[in-house]
C-alpha positions in Angstrom: -8.4 2.0 17.9 -10.8 -0.6 16.8 -13.9 1.4 15.2 -17.2 -1.3 15.7 -20.7 -0.9 14.4 -22.7 -1.6 17.8 -21.6 -0.1 21.4 -20.1 -2.8 24.0 -20.7 -0.5 27.0 -23.6 0.0 28.9 -23.3 3.7 27.7 -23.3 3.3 24.4 -26.1 0.7 24.5 -28.2 3.5 25.9 -27.3 6.2 24.0 -27.9 4.0 21.0 -31.5 2.9 22.4 -32.4 6.7 23.2 -31.9 7.5 19.8 -33.5 4.5 18.4 -36.4 6.1 20.4 -35.8 9.1 18.9 -36.6 7.9 15.8 -39.6 6.0 16.4 -41.0 9.5 18.3 -40.2 11.4 15.5 -42.1 8.9 12.6 -44.9 8.6 15.5 -45.1 12.7 15.6 -45.7 13.0 12.3 -48.1 10.5 11.6 -50.0 12.1 15.1 -49.7 15.5 13.0 -51.0 14.0 9.6 -53.7 12.2 11.6 -55.0 15.0 13.6 -54.7 17.4 10.3 -53.7 20.7 12.5 -51.3 23.1 11.5 -49.5 24.1 15.2 -46.7 26.5 14.9 -45.1 25.2 18.4 -47.3 22.3 19.4 -47.0 22.8 23.3 -49.3 20.1 25.5 -52.0 22.8 25.6 -53.1 23.1 22.2 -52.6 19.8 21.4 -51.8 17.1 24.2 -50.9 14.1 22.7 -48.5 16.0 19.9 -47.2 18.3 22.1 -45.9 15.5 25.1 -44.3 13.3 21.8 -42.5 16.3 20.6 -40.9 16.9 23.9 -40.3 12.9 24.6 -38.7 12.9 21.0 -36.0 16.2 21.9 -35.3 14.8 25.2 -34.4 11.5 24.2 -32.3 12.9 21.6 -30.4 15.5 23.8 -29.9 12.6 26.4 -28.6 10.2 23.8 -26.2 12.7 22.7 -24.5 13.3 26.3 -25.1 9.5 26.8 -23.1 8.8 23.6 -20.3 11.7 24.7 -19.8 9.8 28.1 -19.6 6.6 26.3 -16.8 8.0 24.3 -15.0 10.5 26.8 -14.8 8.2 29.6 -15.7 4.8 28.5 -13.7 4.9 25.3 -16.6 3.2 23.4 -16.0 3.6 19.3 -18.7 2.2 17.7 -20.4 4.0 14.6 -23.7 4.0 15.9 -22.9 6.1 19.2 -20.8 8.6 17.0 -23.6 9.0 15.0 -26.2 9.7 17.8 -24.2 12.5 19.0 -24.3 15.3 16.5 -27.9 15.2 16.2 -28.4 15.6 20.5 -25.6 18.7 20.0 -28.2 20.1 16.9 -31.4 19.9 18.7 -29.6 21.2 22.3 -28.6 24.2 20.6 -31.5 24.8 18.9 -33.6 25.0 21.9 
């Protein structure tokens, strides 16, 4: 079983792409929050439409990245480091919901 850095299967590539989207959305959410200067306990699309939408998209992307990463590992035998790194983050966010 040889470990690679980049994924070889389409599901693995989707998992890594969605994890990168999660990181980009997390940075965007932090920037939006600091620009707006709002201290909302639980941002939702009604209190802060832009920030709430970015946060929900961030959660969705990391959970879907984790699911596709699990599929890539179990079904397609994709043994890449980036896929293995994307799996635990989604599980943590899924359990936090």
